[in-house]
N, CA, C and O atoms as a MOPAC input file, in Angstrom:
PM7 MOZYME 1SCF
protein

 N    -17.82600 1    39.45200 1    57.44300 1
 C    -17.40900 1    40.75300 1    56.89000 1
 C    -15.96900 1    40.72000 1    56.52600 1
 O    -15.16100 1    40.27200 1    57.34000 1
 N    -15.57200 1    41.17300 1    55.32900 1
 C    -14.26000 1    41.19600 1    54.83900 1
 C    -13.38000 1    42.23900 1    55.59200 1
 O    -13.79500 1    43.36100 1    55.88000 1
 N    -12.15900 1    41.79000 1    55.88100 1
 C    -11.17800 1    42.81600 1    56.51200 1
 C    -10.75800 1    43.82500 1    55.61100 1
 O    -10.42000 1    43.52400 1    54.46600 1
 N    -10.74600 1    45.02000 1    56.02800 1
 C    -10.28900 1    46.17300 1    55.15600 1
 C     -8.71000 1    46.23200 1    55.20800 1
 O     -8.06800 1    46.14200 1    56.25400 1
 N     -8.19400 1    46.38700 1    54.01600 1
 C     -6.82700 1    46.65200 1    53.93000 1
 C     -6.52500 1    48.06300 1    54.08000 1
 O     -7.32300 1    48.89400 1    53.64600 1
 N     -5.35400 1    48.44300 1    54.70500 1
 C     -5.07000 1    49.94400 1    54.79600 1
 C     -4.83500 1    50.46900 1    53.40300 1
 O     -4.31800 1    49.76100 1    52.53900 1
 N     -5.20800 1    51.68100 1    53.19100 1
 C     -4.98200 1    52.31800 1    51.81500 1
 C     -3.53200 1    52.78700 1    51.92200 1
 O     -3.05800 1    53.38500 1    52.88700 1
 N     -2.91800 1    52.45300 1    50.85400 1
 C     -1.45200 1    52.98000 1    50.66800 1
 C     -1.43200 1    54.16500 1    49.65900 1
 O     -2.11200 1    54.14400 1    48.63200 1
 N     -0.67300 1    55.12900 1    49.97900 1
 C     -0.41600 1    56.17500 1    48.94800 1
 C      0.81400 1    56.00700 1    48.40700 1
 O      1.66000 1    55.33200 1    48.99400 1
 N      1.05500 1    56.59700 1    47.23200 1
 C      2.31500 1    56.54600 1    46.49800 1
 C      3.45500 1    57.19900 1    47.45000 1
 O      4.57300 1    56.68600 1    47.50200 1
 N      3.16900 1    58.18900 1    48.09100 1
 C      4.20500 1    58.79200 1    48.93900 1
 C      4.65700 1    57.80100 1    50.08100 1
 O      5.84600 1    57.65400 1    50.36600 1
 N      3.66600 1    57.15500 1    50.69500 1
 C      3.90900 1    56.15700 1    51.84300 1
 C      4.77300 1    55.00700 1    51.25400 1
 O      5.75000 1    54.58000 1    51.86900 1
 N      4.42500 1    54.56400 1    50.16400 1
 C      5.10300 1    53.35200 1    49.46100 1
 C      6.49000 1    53.76900 1    49.15500 1
 O      7.42600 1    53.02100 1    49.43600 1
 N      6.67400 1    54.92200 1    48.59400 1
 C      8.04000 1    55.28500 1    48.19000 1
 C      8.83700 1    55.57600 1    49.42000 1
 O      9.99100 1    55.15200 1    49.47700 1
 N      8.34800 1    56.23400 1    50.37000 1
 C      9.01900 1    56.60100 1    51.54000 1
 C      9.44300 1    55.26200 1    52.26800 1
 O     10.58100 1    55.08400 1    52.70200 1
 N      8.48400 1    54.39500 1    52.35500 1
 C      8.83600 1    53.06200 1    52.91900 1
 C      9.95200 1    52.35400 1    52.23800 1
 O     10.86200 1    51.85400 1    52.89800 1
 N      9.91300 1    52.29300 1    50.93700 1
 C     11.04900 1    51.66900 1    50.24800 1
 C     12.31600 1    52.46100 1    50.46300 1
 O     13.38600 1    51.85300 1    50.48800 1
 N     12.27900 1    53.78000 1    50.62200 1
 C     13.55400 1    54.57300 1    50.91100 1
 C     14.09800 1    54.06000 1    52.35400 1
 O     15.29200 1    53.81400 1    52.52400 1
 N     13.23000 1    53.93500 1    53.27000 1
 C     13.67800 1    53.49700 1    54.59400 1
 C     14.35100 1    52.06800 1    54.54800 1
 O     15.36600 1    51.81300 1    55.19500 1
 N     13.73500 1    51.19200 1    53.76500 1
 C     14.22700 1    49.92000 1    53.57600 1
 C     15.57000 1    49.92200 1    52.92900 1
 O     16.43800 1    49.13600 1    53.31000 1
 N     15.77100 1    50.75100 1    51.99200 1
 C     17.13700 1    50.86700 1    51.21800 1
 C     18.13700 1    51.36600 1    52.25500 1
 O     19.20900 1    50.77100 1    52.36400 1
 N     17.86600 1    52.38700 1    53.00000 1
 C     18.85400 1    52.95300 1    53.92800 1
 C     19.13400 1    51.93300 1    55.05000 1
 O     20.26600 1    51.87100 1    55.52900 1
 N     18.14400 1    51.13000 1    55.48500 1
 C     18.31200 1    50.09900 1    56.43600 1
 C     19.25500 1    49.00000 1    55.88400 1
 O     20.13700 1    48.49900 1    56.58100 1
 N     19.03500 1    48.67000 1    54.66300 1
 C     19.80400 1    47.56600 1    54.05600 1
 C     21.24400 1    48.08800 1    53.92400 1
 O     22.16800 1    47.36200 1    54.28900 1
 N     21.47100 1    49.26500 1    53.44000 1
 C     22.83200 1    49.83100 1    53.26600 1
 C     23.62100 1    49.80700 1    54.59700 1
 O     24.83500 1    49.60200 1    54.59800 1
 N     22.93200 1    50.01400 1    55.70300 1
 C     23.48700 1    50.05800 1    56.91200 1
 C     23.63100 1    48.45500 1    57.53500 1
 O     24.23300 1    48.23200 1    58.58500 1
 N     23.10600 1    47.59200 1    56.87200 1
 C     23.17800 1    46.20700 1    57.35800 1
 C     22.25100 1    45.93000 1    58.56200 1
 O     22.54200 1    45.02100 1    59.33800 1
 N     21.24100 1    46.61600 1    58.72900 1
 C     20.38800 1    46.49200 1    59.89600 1
 C     19.18800 1    45.59900 1    59.62100 1
 O     18.70800 1    45.54900 1    58.48800 1
 N     18.72500 1    44.94000 1    60.56800 1
 C     17.44800 1    44.23500 1    60.52000 1
 C     16.36200 1    45.19800 1    60.88000 1
 O     16.63400 1    46.29500 1    61.36700 1
 N     15.26800 1    44.85000 1    60.67200 1
 C     14.10900 1    45.73900 1    61.18300 1
 C     14.15900 1    45.77000 1    62.61200 1
 O     13.86300 1    46.81100 1    63.20000 1
 N     14.49300 1    44.76800 1    63.21800 1
 C     14.56600 1    44.74000 1    64.70500 1
 C     15.62300 1    45.62500 1    65.28300 1
 O     15.41300 1    46.30000 1    66.29100 1
 N     16.81500 1    45.61700 1    64.60900 1
 C     17.86700 1    46.52800 1    65.04600 1
 C     17.56200 1    47.94400 1    64.75900 1
 O     17.87400 1    48.80200 1    65.58500 1
 N     16.96700 1    48.25800 1    63.63300 1
 C     16.60700 1    49.60900 1    63.40000 1
 C     15.53300 1    50.04200 1    64.41800 1
 O     15.60800 1    51.15800 1    64.93300 1
 N     14.53500 1    49.18700 1    64.72100 1
 C     13.58500 1    49.47900 1    65.67400 1
 C     14.16400 1    49.82400 1    67.06600 1
 O     13.74100 1    50.77000 1    67.73000 1
 N     15.18200 1    48.98000 1    67.47600 1
 C     15.91800 1    49.24000 1    68.73900 1
 C     16.56100 1    50.64100 1    68.76300 1
 O     16.46800 1    51.38200 1    69.74200 1
 N     17.23400 1    50.96900 1    67.60400 1
 C     18.00600 1    52.16800 1    67.58900 1
 C     17.15600 1    53.39900 1    67.41400 1
 O     17.57600 1    54.50800 1    67.74500 1
 N     15.92600 1    53.20000 1    66.88000 1
 C     15.05200 1    54.34900 1    66.61600 1
 C     13.99100 1    54.38900 1    67.74600 1
 O     13.16500 1    55.30100 1    67.75700 1
 N     13.99100 1    53.44100 1    68.67900 1
 C     13.05800 1    53.40700 1    69.82100 1
 C     11.65100 1    53.10200 1    69.14500 1
 O     10.68200 1    53.72300 1    69.58400 1
 N     11.46800 1    52.20100 1    68.12000 1
 C     10.31000 1    51.85800 1    67.61000 1
 C     10.18500 1    50.32500 1    67.53800 1
 O     11.20900 1    49.65000 1    67.43700 1
 N      9.01100 1    49.77100 1    67.58400 1
 C      8.73600 1    48.36200 1    67.53600 1
 C      9.12100 1    47.81600 1    66.11200 1
 O      8.84500 1    48.44600 1    65.09100 1
 N      9.77400 1    46.60900 1    66.10600 1
 C     10.18900 1    46.11400 1    64.72600 1
 C      9.06800 1    45.94400 1    63.83700 1
 O      9.22800 1    46.09300 1    62.62500 1
 N      7.76200 1    45.59700 1    64.40800 1
 C      6.59600 1    45.47700 1    63.54500 1
 C      6.22600 1    46.85700 1    62.90400 1
 O      5.74900 1    46.93700 1    61.77200 1
 N      6.48000 1    47.93900 1    63.70600 1
 C      6.10900 1    49.24500 1    63.19900 1
 C      7.03400 1    49.57200 1    62.06300 1
 O      6.59600 1    50.05500 1    61.01900 1
 N      8.28900 1    49.32000 1    62.24800 1
 C      9.38000 1    49.47800 1    61.16500 1
 C      8.87600 1    48.76400 1    59.89700 1
 O      8.93400 1    49.32000 1    58.80000 1
 N      8.40300 1    47.57700 1    60.05600 1
 C      7.92400 1    46.77900 1    58.80600 1
 C      6.76500 1    47.51100 1    58.25400 1
 O      6.71900 1    47.72600 1    57.04300 1
 N      5.84200 1    47.90200 1    59.03000 1
 C      4.65200 1    48.74300 1    58.50400 1
 C      5.04200 1    49.94300 1    57.84300 1
 O      4.36200 1    50.35400 1    56.90200 1
 N      6.04300 1    50.54300 1    58.22000 1
 C      6.62200 1    51.88100 1    57.59600 1
 C      7.18500 1    51.52900 1    56.19600 1
 O      6.98400 1    52.23400 1    55.20700 1
 N      7.92800 1    50.34900 1    56.19100 1
 C      8.61100 1    49.96300 1    54.96700 1
 C      7.52900 1    49.40100 1    53.95300 1
 O      7.81800 1    49.39400 1    52.75600 1
 N      6.39000 1    48.96600 1    54.34200 1
 C      5.37300 1    48.46300 1    53.48700 1
 C      4.41000 1    49.65900 1    53.05800 1
 O      3.43600 1    49.46100 1    52.33200 1
 N      4.73200 1    50.85100 1    53.53300 1
 C      3.81900 1    51.98000 1    53.26400 1
 C      2.60300 1    52.11900 1    53.99700 1
 O      1.71100 1    52.86900 1    53.60000 1
 N      2.50800 1    51.42800 1    55.06600 1
 C      1.19600 1    51.29700 1    55.81100 1
 C      1.00700 1    52.49300 1    56.79400 1
 O     -0.09400 1    52.72300 1    57.29400 1
 N      1.98800 1    53.16300 1    57.02700 1
 C      2.06100 1    54.14500 1    58.14200 1
 C      2.08900 1    55.60000 1    57.64800 1
 O      2.85900 1    55.92900 1    56.74600 1
 N      1.27300 1    56.45000 1    58.22100 1
 C      1.38300 1    57.83400 1    57.95800 1
 C      2.20300 1    58.44600 1    58.98300 1
 O      1.72200 1    58.65500 1    60.09700 1
 N      3.51600 1    58.78100 1    58.67400 1
 C      4.46500 1    59.07700 1    59.66500 1
 C      4.25400 1    60.46100 1    60.34400 1
 O      3.83900 1    61.39600 1    59.66000 1
 N      4.49800 1    60.60600 1    61.52600 1
 C      4.49500 1    61.83700 1    62.20600 1
 C      5.96200 1    62.46200 1    62.15400 1
 O      6.91400 1    61.75900 1    61.81800 1
 N      6.09900 1    63.66900 1    62.46400 1
 C      7.46800 1    64.28300 1    62.54800 1
 C      8.35300 1    63.56400 1    63.59600 1
 O      9.56100 1    63.39400 1    63.43200 1
 N      7.66100 1    63.15500 1    64.68500 1
 C      8.40900 1    62.55700 1    65.75700 1
 C      8.90700 1    61.14500 1    65.28800 1
 O      9.99100 1    60.73000 1    65.69700 1
 N      8.18000 1    60.44600 1    64.48700 1
 C      8.68200 1    59.15900 1    63.95100 1
 C      9.66800 1    59.34600 1    62.82000 1
 O     10.58900 1    58.54500 1    62.65900 1
 N      9.49300 1    60.35700 1    62.06100 1
 C     10.47700 1    60.65800 1    60.98700 1
 C     11.80900 1    60.95700 1    61.75200 1
 O     12.83300 1    60.42400 1    61.32400 1
 N     11.87400 1    61.75800 1    62.83700 1
 C     13.15100 1    62.15600 1    63.54700 1
 C     13.68500 1    60.84600 1    64.16400 1
 O     14.89900 1    60.64600 1    64.15200 1
 N     12.82500 1    59.93000 1    64.71100 1
 C     13.34300 1    58.80000 1    65.23700 1
 C     14.04400 1    57.89000 1    64.12300 1
 O     15.10600 1    57.32000 1    64.37100 1
 N     13.45100 1    57.78500 1    62.97500 1
 C     14.06500 1    57.02200 1    61.89100 1
 C     15.40900 1    57.59900 1    61.46100 1
 O     16.36400 1    56.83400 1    61.32300 1
 N     15.53300 1    58.88900 1    61.24400 1
 C     16.76600 1    59.51600 1    60.79500 1
 C     17.79200 1    59.28400 1    61.83800 1
 O     18.94900 1    59.06900 1    61.47700 1
 N     17.49200 1    59.30400 1    63.06700 1
 C     18.50300 1    58.98900 1    64.18400 1
 C     18.85400 1    57.58600 1    64.27900 1
 O     20.00200 1    57.23500 1    64.55200 1
 N     17.85000 1    56.72100 1    64.05000 1
 C     18.15900 1    55.26100 1    64.13100 1
 C     18.97500 1    54.88400 1    62.92800 1
 O     19.88000 1    54.05700 1    63.03600 1
 N     18.68800 1    55.46200 1    61.78500 1
 C     19.52300 1    55.10000 1    60.60400 1
 C     20.95500 1    55.81800 1    60.63200 1
 O     21.89100 1    55.44500 1    59.92500 1
 N     21.01300 1    56.81900 1    61.47000 1
 C     22.27800 1    57.65100 1    61.56000 1
 C     22.54200 1    58.22300 1    60.07700 1
 O     23.60500 1    58.03000 1    59.48700 1
 N     21.57500 1    58.87200 1    59.59500 1
 C     21.79100 1    59.64500 1    58.30200 1
 C     21.09900 1    61.00900 1    58.58500 1
 O     20.17300 1    61.11400 1    59.39000 1
 N     21.63200 1    62.09100 1    57.83800 1
 C     20.97400 1    63.35200 1    58.04300 1
 C     19.45900 1    63.25200 1    57.42000 1
 O     19.17700 1    62.60500 1    56.41100 1
 N     18.60200 1    63.96400 1    58.15700 1
 C     17.22100 1    64.03500 1    57.72400 1
 C     17.04500 1    64.47300 1    56.34400 1
 O     16.20500 1    63.98900 1    55.58500 1
 N     17.91300 1    65.45900 1    56.02300 1
 C     17.81600 1    65.93900 1    54.65300 1
 C     18.19400 1    64.87800 1    53.57100 1
 O     17.64100 1    64.85100 1    52.47100 1
 N     19.13000 1    64.04100 1    53.93800 1
 C     19.50400 1    62.88100 1    53.05500 1
 C     18.34700 1    61.86800 1    52.86200 1
 O     18.11800 1    61.34700 1    51.77000 1
 N     17.68400 1    61.63700 1    53.90200 1
 C     16.40400 1    60.72700 1    53.83200 1
 C     15.44000 1    61.32600 1    52.92700 1
 O     14.98000 1    60.66300 1    51.99700 1
 N     15.09900 1    62.54300 1    53.13200 1
 C     14.08700 1    63.20700 1    52.41200 1
 C     14.49000 1    63.43300 1    50.96000 1
 O     13.63500 1    63.28000 1    50.08800 1
 N     15.70800 1    63.77900 1    50.64700 1
 C     16.19100 1    63.95900 1    49.27400 1
 C     16.11700 1    62.57700 1    48.51000 1
 O     15.71400 1    62.51900 1    47.34900 1
 N     16.50800 1    61.52300 1    49.18800 1
 C     16.45600 1    60.17400 1    48.60000 1
 C     15.10000 1    59.80700 1    48.25200 1
 O     14.87000 1    59.23700 1    47.18600 1
 N     14.12500 1    60.11300 1    49.13400 1
 C     12.67800 1    59.78500 1    48.94500 1
 C     12.23700 1    60.68600 1    47.66600 1
 O     11.60400 1    60.16800 1    46.74600 1
 N     12.57500 1    61.95900 1    47.65400 1
 C     12.20000 1    62.73200 1    46.52400 1
 C     12.70700 1    62.21100 1    45.07900 1
 O     12.03200 1    62.11100 1    44.05400 1
 N     14.00400 1    61.92100 1    45.25800 1
 C     14.55300 1    61.33300 1    43.98900 1
 C     13.87100 1    59.97600 1    43.59700 1
 O     13.62800 1    59.75800 1    42.41000 1
 N     13.58000 1    59.12500 1    44.49400 1
 C     12.87600 1    57.82400 1    44.28200 1
 C     11.49800 1    58.13200 1    43.67000 1
 O     11.09700 1    57.51000 1    42.68600 1
 N     10.80500 1    59.06700 1    44.24200 1
 C      9.55200 1    59.46700 1    43.71900 1
 C      9.47300 1    60.02800 1    42.28300 1
 O      8.59700 1    59.72600 1    41.47200 1
 N     10.46000 1    60.85000 1    42.07500 1
 C     10.64200 1    61.32000 1    40.63400 1
 C     10.99700 1    60.21300 1    39.70600 1
 O     10.45400 1    60.17100 1    38.60200 1
 N     11.85300 1    59.32400 1    40.05800 1
 C     12.11800 1    58.15200 1    39.16900 1
 C     10.82300 1    57.30300 1    38.91300 1
 O     10.51500 1    56.92200 1    37.78400 1
 N     10.10300 1    57.04000 1    40.00600 1
 C      8.93200 1    56.11400 1    39.93500 1
 C      7.76000 1    56.82400 1    39.07100 1
 O      7.01900 1    56.14400 1    38.36200 1
 N      7.64300 1    58.12400 1    39.16300 1
 C      6.59600 1    58.89600 1    38.36400 1
 C      6.99500 1    58.91500 1    36.98000 1
 O      6.12900 1    58.83800 1    36.10900 1
 N      8.28000 1    59.01500 1    36.67100 1
 C      8.89000 1    59.18900 1    35.26600 1
 C      8.67500 1    57.76300 1    34.54700 1
 O      8.39500 1    57.67700 1    33.35100 1
 N      8.82000 1    56.74400 1    35.32900 1
 C      8.82300 1    55.36900 1    34.76900 1
 C      7.38900 1    54.84000 1    34.41800 1
 O      7.21700 1    53.82900 1    33.73700 1
 N      6.41900 1    55.56700 1    34.91100 1
 C      4.94600 1    55.17300 1    34.59800 1
 C      4.42800 1    55.88700 1    33.53100 1
 O      3.27100 1    55.69000 1    33.16000 1

């Protein structure tokens, strides 16, 4: 039986890329972000790949781990989503 791949939504993909960009700007590895956010590094990777449907609790952990305002994280996600949809 073939293994099922998780379904990715555009929202998850774009938010994951947003997290990756913020992490890179801070010069953090996935492991370091995971430590700061109290998340496993593999979980951080899954978020960045758009495989995770985030809860509010995880979103709050990410913004604290990245040391950026939650509003900035959401605004950047929204801006990236707009750019992506306009380019298609």
